[in-house]
C-alpha positions as CSV (number, residue, x, y, z in Angstrom):
1,M,0.0,0.2,0.0
2,G,2.7,2.4,0.4
3,R,6.1,2.6,2.3
4,P,7.5,4.9,4.9
5,I,9.5,7.9,4.6
6,K,12.4,9.5,6.6
7,G,11.7,12.4,8.0
8,R,13.1,15.5,6.9
9,R,13.4,18.9,7.2
10,L,12.0,21.8,4.7
11,S,14.6,23.9,3.7
12,L,11.9,26.5,2.1
13,E,9.2,28.3,4.9
14,C,6.2,26.5,5.2
15,I,2.9,27.8,3.8
16,E,0.9,25.2,3.5
17,P,1.4,22.7,6.6
18,N,-1.7,20.8,5.9
19,A,-0.9,20.3,2.4
20,A,-1.0,16.6,1.0
21,G,0.2,15.5,-3.0
22,I,-1.8,13.0,-5.2
23,D,-0.4,11.2,-8.4
24,V,-3.4,10.4,-10.2
25,G,-3.6,7.4,-12.4
26,A,-6.5,5.5,-14.4
27,T,-6.1,2.5,-12.3
28,E,-4.8,3.7,-9.1
29,I,-3.9,7.0,-7.3
30,Y,-0.9,7.6,-4.8
31,V,-1.6,10.3,-1.6
32,A,1.5,11.7,0.2
33,V,1.1,13.4,3.7
34,P,3.5,14.7,6.0
35,P,5.4,12.2,7.4
36,E,4.3,13.0,11.4
37,R,0.5,12.9,10.2
38,A,0.4,9.0,9.7
39,A,2.8,6.0,10.2
40,E,2.3,5.3,6.4
41,P,2.7,9.1,4.9
42,V,2.1,7.1,1.5
43,R,-0.6,4.9,0.5
44,C,-2.3,4.0,-2.9
45,F,-6.0,3.7,-3.2
46,K,-7.6,2.2,-6.6
47,T,-10.1,4.6,-8.2
48,F,-13.1,2.9,-7.6
49,T,-15.9,5.6,-5.9
50,S,-15.5,3.9,-2.7
51,D,-12.1,4.2,-2.6
52,L,-11.9,7.1,-3.3
53,R,-14.0,8.1,-0.3
54,E,-11.9,6.1,1.6
55,M,-9.3,8.4,0.7
56,A,-11.0,11.5,1.6
57,A,-11.9,10.2,5.1
58,W,-8.3,8.9,5.6
59,L,-7.1,12.9,4.6
60,E,-9.5,14.3,7.0
61,R,-8.1,12.0,9.4
62,C,-4.7,13.0,9.1
63,G,-5.5,17.1,9.0
64,I,-5.6,17.5,5.4
65,T,-7.0,20.5,4.2
66,T,-5.8,21.2,1.2
67,V,-4.4,18.7,-2.0
68,A,-2.6,19.2,-5.2
69,M,-3.0,17.1,-8.2
70,E,-1.6,17.3,-11.7
71,S,-4.8,17.7,-14.7
72,T,-3.7,14.6,-16.0
73,G,-6.6,13.8,-19.0
74,V,-9.9,13.4,-17.1
75,Y,-8.5,11.0,-14.7
76,W,-8.4,13.8,-12.0
77,I,-12.1,14.7,-12.4
78,P,-13.9,12.0,-10.1
79,P,-11.0,12.4,-7.2
80,Y,-11.5,16.3,-7.4
81,E,-15.1,16.5,-6.9
82,I,-14.7,13.8,-4.3
83,L,-12.6,16.0,-2.3
84,E,-14.1,19.1,-3.1
85,D,-17.6,17.6,-1.7
86,A,-15.5,16.5,1.3
87,G,-14.4,20.1,2.1
88,I,-10.9,19.6,0.7
89,R,-9.8,22.3,-1.1
90,V,-7.7,21.3,-4.0
91,C,-4.8,22.4,-6.0
92,L,-4.9,21.5,-10.2
93,V,-1.5,22.4,-11.3
94,N,-0.6,21.9,-15.0
95,S,1.9,19.0,-15.3
96,H,3.9,21.2,-17.4
97,Y,5.1,23.2,-14.0
98,V,5.9,20.8,-11.5
99,R,8.4,18.5,-13.7
100,H,10.6,16.1,-11.1
101,V,13.9,16.1,-10.5
102,P,15.6,13.7,-13.8
103,G,16.5,10.2,-12.5
104,R,13.9,9.9,-9.5
105,K,11.1,9.2,-11.7
106,S,8.0,7.2,-10.0
107,D,4.4,7.4,-9.0
108,V,5.4,7.6,-4.9
109,S,8.2,9.7,-5.8
110,D,5.8,12.2,-7.7
111,C,3.0,12.3,-5.1
112,Q,5.6,13.1,-2.3
113,W,7.5,15.6,-4.8
114,L,4.0,17.5,-5.4
115,Q,3.0,17.5,-1.7
116,Y,6.3,18.9,-1.0
117,L,5.9,21.6,-3.5
118,H,2.2,22.6,-2.5
119,T,3.8,22.7,1.1
120,V,6.6,25.7,0.5
121,G,4.0,27.0,-1.9
122,L,5.4,26.5,-5.1
123,L,2.3,25.6,-6.8
124,K,0.2,28.0,-9.0
125,P,-3.6,26.6,-9.1
126,S,-5.2,25.9,-12.2
127,F,-7.9,28.2,-13.4
128,R,-11.5,25.9,-12.7
129,P,-14.9,27.8,-13.1
130,D,-17.7,26.9,-10.5
131,A,-20.3,24.1,-11.1
132,A,-22.3,25.5,-13.4
133,I,-19.8,26.6,-15.8
134,C,-18.1,23.3,-15.7
135,A,-21.4,21.5,-17.0
136,L,-21.7,24.2,-19.3
137,R,-18.4,23.3,-20.4
138,S,-18.6,19.3,-20.4
139,L,-21.8,19.8,-23.0
140,S,-20.2,22.6,-25.4
141,R,-17.2,20.2,-25.6
142,H,-19.3,17.3,-26.1
143,R,-21.4,19.3,-28.9
144,A,-18.1,19.9,-30.5
145,G,-17.5,16.2,-30.9
146,L,-20.9,15.9,-32.2
147,V,-20.2,18.3,-35.0
148,E,-16.7,17.1,-35.7
149,S,-18.3,13.4,-36.2
150,A,-21.0,14.8,-38.1
151,A,-18.5,16.1,-40.9
152,V,-16.5,12.8,-41.2
153,H,-19.8,11.5,-42.6
154,I,-20.0,14.3,-44.7
155,Q,-16.6,13.6,-46.3
156,H,-17.9,9.8,-46.2
157,M,-20.8,11.5,-48.5
158,H,-18.6,13.2,-50.7
159,K,-16.2,10.0,-51.3
160,A,-19.4,7.9,-52.2
161,L,-20.8,10.6,-54.5
162,T,-17.2,10.2,-56.1
163,Q,-16.9,7.1,-56.7
164,M,-19.9,7.0,-58.5
165,N,-18.8,10.2,-60.5
166,L,-21.4,12.1,-59.4
167,Q,-20.2,15.8,-59.4
168,I,-23.1,17.6,-57.5
169,H,-21.0,18.1,-54.3
170,H,-18.9,20.6,-57.0
171,V,-21.6,21.7,-58.2
172,L,-23.4,23.0,-55.1
173,S,-21.9,24.9,-52.5
174,D,-22.9,22.9,-49.7
175,I,-24.0,19.0,-50.1
176,T,-25.9,19.3,-46.9
177,G,-28.1,21.9,-47.8
178,I,-31.9,22.3,-48.8
179,S,-30.9,21.1,-52.2
180,G,-28.2,18.9,-51.5
181,M,-29.6,16.6,-49.0
182,S,-33.1,16.7,-51.1
183,I,-31.2,15.0,-53.7
184,V,-29.1,12.8,-51.7
185,E,-32.2,11.6,-50.1
186,A,-33.6,11.1,-53.6
187,I,-30.7,9.1,-54.7
188,V,-30.8,7.0,-51.8
189,A,-34.7,6.2,-52.3
190,G,-33.9,5.0,-55.3
191,Q,-34.4,7.9,-57.7
192,R,-32.0,7.7,-60.6
193,D,-33.3,10.4,-63.7
194,P,-31.0,13.1,-63.5
195,V,-33.8,15.4,-65.2
196,Q,-35.9,14.4,-61.8
197,L,-32.7,15.1,-59.6
198,A,-32.2,18.3,-60.9
199,G,-36.2,19.4,-60.1
200,L,-35.0,19.4,-56.7
201,C,-33.0,21.9,-56.2
202,H,-34.0,25.2,-54.7
203,A,-34.5,28.2,-57.0
204,K,-31.4,30.5,-55.6
205,V,-28.6,27.9,-56.4
206,H,-26.6,29.6,-59.0
207,A,-25.8,27.4,-61.1
208,D,-27.4,26.5,-64.4
209,R,-30.1,23.7,-64.9
210,Q,-27.9,22.1,-67.6
211,T,-24.6,21.7,-65.6
212,V,-26.6,20.2,-62.5
213,I,-28.2,17.9,-64.9
214,K,-25.0,16.7,-66.1
215,S,-23.5,16.4,-62.4
216,L,-26.6,13.9,-61.6
217,T,-25.3,11.4,-64.8
218,G,-23.3,9.2,-63.2
219,N,-22.2,5.1,-62.7
220,Y,-24.5,4.0,-59.9
221,R,-22.5,1.1,-57.9
222,P,-25.0,-1.1,-55.2
223,E,-21.6,-0.9,-52.9
224,H,-21.5,3.0,-53.3
225,L,-25.3,3.1,-53.2
226,F,-24.7,1.1,-49.6
227,T,-22.1,3.7,-48.7
228,L,-23.9,6.8,-49.1
229,K,-26.9,5.0,-47.8
230,Q,-25.3,4.7,-44.2
231,S,-23.4,7.8,-44.2
232,L,-26.3,10.0,-44.6
233,A,-28.5,8.2,-41.7
234,A,-24.9,8.5,-39.7
235,Y,-25.3,12.2,-40.4
236,Q,-28.8,12.5,-40.0
237,S,-28.6,10.6,-36.6
238,Y,-25.6,13.0,-35.5
239,Q,-28.2,16.0,-36.3
240,R,-30.5,14.7,-34.4
241,L,-28.5,14.6,-31.6
242,L,-27.0,18.2,-32.0
243,A,-30.8,19.3,-31.6
244,E,-31.0,17.3,-28.2
245,C,-27.7,18.4,-27.0
246,D,-28.7,22.5,-27.9
247,Q,-31.9,21.5,-25.5
248,E,-30.3,20.7,-22.9
249,I,-27.7,23.6,-23.2
250,Q,-30.7,25.8,-23.4
251,R,-32.1,24.2,-20.6
252,L,-28.9,24.7,-18.3
253,T,-28.5,28.1,-19.3
254,N,-32.1,29.3,-18.5
255,S,-31.2,27.9,-15.1
256,M,-28.5,30.8,-14.6
257,S,-28.6,34.0,-13.3
258,G,-27.9,36.8,-15.4
259,K,-27.3,40.4,-15.5
260,I,-29.8,41.4,-17.4
261,D,-34.0,41.0,-16.9
262,P,-35.4,37.9,-19.0
263,G,-38.3,40.3,-19.9
264,A,-35.7,43.8,-21.0
265,P,-35.9,44.4,-24.6
266,S,-32.1,44.4,-25.7
267,S,-30.4,45.3,-28.7
268,S,-29.5,41.4,-29.8
269,T,-33.6,40.7,-29.5
270,Q,-34.4,44.2,-31.4
271,S,-33.0,43.3,-34.5
272,S,-34.3,41.1,-37.2
273,P,-33.8,37.0,-36.9
274,Q,-31.4,35.7,-39.2
275,K,-31.7,32.4,-40.5
276,R,-30.1,29.6,-38.8
277,R,-26.9,27.9,-40.2
278,K,-24.9,24.9,-40.2
279,N,-23.7,24.1,-36.9
280,Q,-25.2,27.1,-35.1
281,F,-27.2,26.3,-31.8
282,H,-30.9,25.8,-32.5
283,F,-32.3,28.2,-30.5
284,D,-31.3,32.2,-29.9
285,M,-28.1,32.2,-28.5
286,R,-27.0,35.7,-29.1
287,S,-29.9,36.8,-26.6
288,E,-29.4,34.1,-24.1
289,L,-25.6,35.6,-24.1
290,H,-26.8,38.8,-23.8
291,R,-28.7,38.5,-20.8
292,L,-26.0,36.3,-19.0
293,F,-22.7,38.6,-20.1
294,G,-25.0,42.1,-19.6
295,V,-23.0,43.1,-22.6
296,D,-23.9,41.9,-26.4
297,L,-20.5,40.8,-27.4
298,T,-21.5,40.0,-30.6
299,A,-21.6,43.8,-31.6
300,V,-17.4,42.8,-31.7
301,P,-16.0,42.4,-35.0
302,G,-15.3,38.9,-35.7
303,I,-17.2,37.6,-32.4
304,N,-20.1,35.5,-33.3
305,A,-22.4,33.7,-31.0
306,L,-20.4,30.5,-30.9
307,T,-17.4,32.0,-30.0
308,A,-18.9,34.5,-27.2
309,H,-20.8,30.8,-26.1
310,T,-17.0,29.6,-26.2
311,L,-16.4,32.0,-23.8
312,L,-19.3,31.4,-21.8
313,A,-18.8,27.9,-21.6
314,E,-14.7,28.2,-20.9
315,V,-14.7,31.0,-18.3
316,G,-18.1,32.0,-17.5
317,P,-19.6,35.7,-17.5
318,D,-17.6,36.4,-14.5
319,L,-13.8,37.4,-14.8
320,S,-12.7,38.8,-11.8
321,R,-10.6,35.7,-10.9
322,F,-8.4,37.4,-13.7
323,P,-6.9,40.4,-12.2
324,S,-6.3,42.2,-15.4
325,A,-6.8,42.4,-19.3
326,D,-2.8,41.2,-19.5
327,A,-3.6,38.1,-16.9
328,F,-6.7,37.0,-18.5
329,A,-4.9,37.4,-21.9
330,N,-1.6,35.7,-20.6
331,W,-3.7,32.4,-19.4
332,L,-4.8,32.4,-23.0
333,A,-1.5,32.3,-24.1
334,L,-1.7,35.0,-26.7
335,C,1.3,36.7,-24.9
336,P,4.9,36.9,-25.9
337,G,7.1,34.9,-24.2
338,N,10.0,36.2,-22.2
339,K,12.6,33.6,-22.5
340,K,16.2,35.4,-22.1
341,S,19.8,34.8,-21.1
342,G,22.9,36.7,-20.3
343,G,20.6,39.9,-21.5
344,R,19.7,38.3,-25.1
345,V,16.1,37.7,-26.3
346,L,16.1,34.2,-27.2
347,S,12.6,33.5,-28.2
348,S,9.3,35.7,-27.7
349,R,7.2,33.0,-29.3
350,T,3.9,32.2,-27.5
351,R,3.8,29.0,-25.4
352,P,1.8,26.3,-26.9
353,T,-1.9,25.7,-25.4
354,N,-4.7,23.7,-25.9
355,S,-7.2,26.4,-24.9
356,R,-10.4,25.9,-27.0
357,L,-11.2,30.0,-26.1
358,S,-7.6,31.2,-27.3
359,H,-8.3,28.8,-30.8
360,A,-12.1,30.4,-31.2
361,L,-10.2,34.1,-30.8
362,R,-7.9,33.2,-33.2
363,V,-10.4,31.8,-35.3
364,A,-12.1,35.2,-34.9
365,A,-9.1,36.8,-35.8
366,Q,-8.6,35.4,-39.1
367,T,-12.2,36.7,-39.8
368,L,-11.1,40.5,-39.6
369,A,-9.3,40.4,-43.2
370,R,-12.5,41.8,-44.7
371,S,-14.3,43.4,-42.2
372,R,-14.3,47.1,-42.4
373,S,-13.9,48.4,-38.7
374,Y,-11.2,49.2,-36.9
375,L,-10.0,45.8,-35.9
376,G,-9.8,45.0,-39.5
377,N,-7.5,47.8,-40.2
378,F,-5.4,46.9,-37.2
379,Y,-5.4,43.1,-38.7
380,R,-4.4,44.0,-42.1
381,S,-1.9,46.4,-40.8
382,M,-0.4,43.8,-38.3
383,R,-0.1,41.3,-41.5
384,A,1.5,43.6,-43.7
385,R,4.0,44.2,-40.7
386,L,4.4,40.7,-39.3
387,G,2.7,38.3,-41.6
388,A,-0.5,36.2,-41.3
389,P,0.8,33.9,-38.0
390,Q,1.9,36.8,-35.7
391,A,-1.1,39.2,-37.2
392,I,-3.5,36.5,-36.0
393,T,-2.2,36.4,-32.3
394,A,-2.2,40.2,-32.0
395,A,-5.7,40.6,-33.5
396,A,-6.6,37.5,-30.7
397,H,-5.0,39.0,-28.1
398,K,-6.6,43.0,-28.6
399,L,-9.7,40.8,-29.0
400,A,-9.1,38.9,-25.2
401,R,-8.5,42.5,-24.0
402,I,-11.7,43.6,-25.4
403,L,-13.8,41.2,-24.3
404,Y,-12.3,41.6,-20.9
405,H,-13.2,45.2,-20.5
406,L,-16.6,44.9,-22.2
407,L,-17.4,42.1,-19.1
408,T,-15.6,43.5,-16.1
409,T,-16.9,47.3,-17.1
410,G,-20.3,46.2,-18.4
411,D,-20.3,49.0,-21.1
412,A,-21.0,48.3,-24.7
413,Y,-18.9,48.0,-27.5
414,D,-18.0,51.6,-29.5
415,E,-15.8,51.6,-32.6
416,S,-15.8,55.3,-32.0
417,V,-13.0,54.9,-29.0
418,F,-10.7,53.7,-31.2
419,A,-11.1,56.6,-33.7
420,R,-10.7,58.7,-31.1
421,E,-7.4,56.8,-29.9
422,Q,-6.2,56.7,-33.4
423,L,-6.8,60.5,-33.7
424,K,-4.7,61.1,-29.9
425,Q,-2.1,58.9,-31.7
426,N,-1.9,61.1,-35.2
427,L,-1.7,64.1,-32.7
428,R,1.0,62.8,-30.9
429,L,2.7,61.7,-34.0
430,H,2.6,65.3,-35.9
431,K,4.0,66.8,-32.8
432,R,6.9,64.7,-32.3
433,L,7.7,65.2,-36.0
434,T,7.2,68.7,-35.7
435,K,9.7,68.8,-33.0
436,Q,12.3,66.7,-34.7
437,A,12.1,68.9,-38.0
438,E,12.7,72.2,-35.7
439,S,15.5,70.5,-34.3
440,L,17.2,70.0,-37.7
441,G,16.4,73.5,-38.7
442,F,13.4,72.8,-41.2
443,Q,9.8,73.2,-40.9
444,L,6.5,70.8,-41.8
445,I,4.2,71.4,-44.6
446,P,0.9,69.7,-44.7
447,L,0.3,68.1,-48.4
448,N,-2.7,70.4,-48.7
449,S,-0.7,73.5,-48.0
450,A,2.3,72.4,-50.0
451,G,-0.1,72.4,-53.3
452,A,-1.4,75.3,-52.9
453,C,1.8,77.4,-52.7
454,S,3.1,75.2,-56.1
């Protein structure tokens, strides 16, 4: 079950005297407490629920009030929740920041190392929102997995159509649209006449009728028709699962208390209803987000309802746990790195991250390429100077700071603020250039004045 360790004297100041460390695994976990708290300061427990409750009771008997553990996959979630229910504060840490001394890697030494680091206060807990946001996060990530799985079956339909030399998916912009699904369903039902199939196209299809008819003349084979039938059924099944998942998300968000009265009119609800696009929610998520956040984040260029929902599911409507916009952007890994040695900057690249919110903001930044707004101009300017990858990071960083400001202050997004700041910057630049010219014995002349003199 474990082996006793010899007493040791901490070389650093003891910050958390009632700290324990847990090394989490798939089938068993190792728990270390201070040597003087138990005859066996290191114990091994199975990951069954009864064993985890026994672990929590043992920690309470040892006088433990806080526990440190690594966020290993999803294995940490059951012990985290059981310890949290037992009233023990859990410090969830990134495994990248608690690397053990090389050559001393084992489950026993890992939990002892975590216990020591937590005792001397060298561990920084990872951000974890409250229970309601965690539940919404689980549903949202599950929904994203459903969307990805549905996309796989769309590819299977494309492959089956190509093998039968039906080029309709190259003629229509989206095979899962109204026209595409009507044609695929008719093919699966047994229709082979290209004229009849072409008649199922919507009136707004841009391709001419003869091109559509030619694209629907193919070499039908039983094996490929069978593949197309099953891929269509799987895709439609995932669409039904998405609708059910959206109903559960709607039920969960409706139970959350918002910052705006549900009956109060909002700018997001006054706008004309838009047609639902593929993979969007089956309810008015924009109005629901406005109620929860207290401000319409979709007014920010590049931010749509899906991006704002990712912010809600990953962080929640309250950003007070981040002391500043810099801390929020740093948590998203959108800040330049600071790797120096000998007075030289070795690297300023942003650190890698798996944050879904960071990825969503980078995708939102890419949509600013054609935006006729201040943020669009900022993105294009940065892309001309630094290139597309760094411009995306810079624009995502600015979006993160804007979202932090809107949620912490409750102010509505105002594009004129950037215009005023740009005017102030131009005035400062003009003053600096004027002073520089005077120091060199020159005088700045505006272009319109120069034209009039000539």
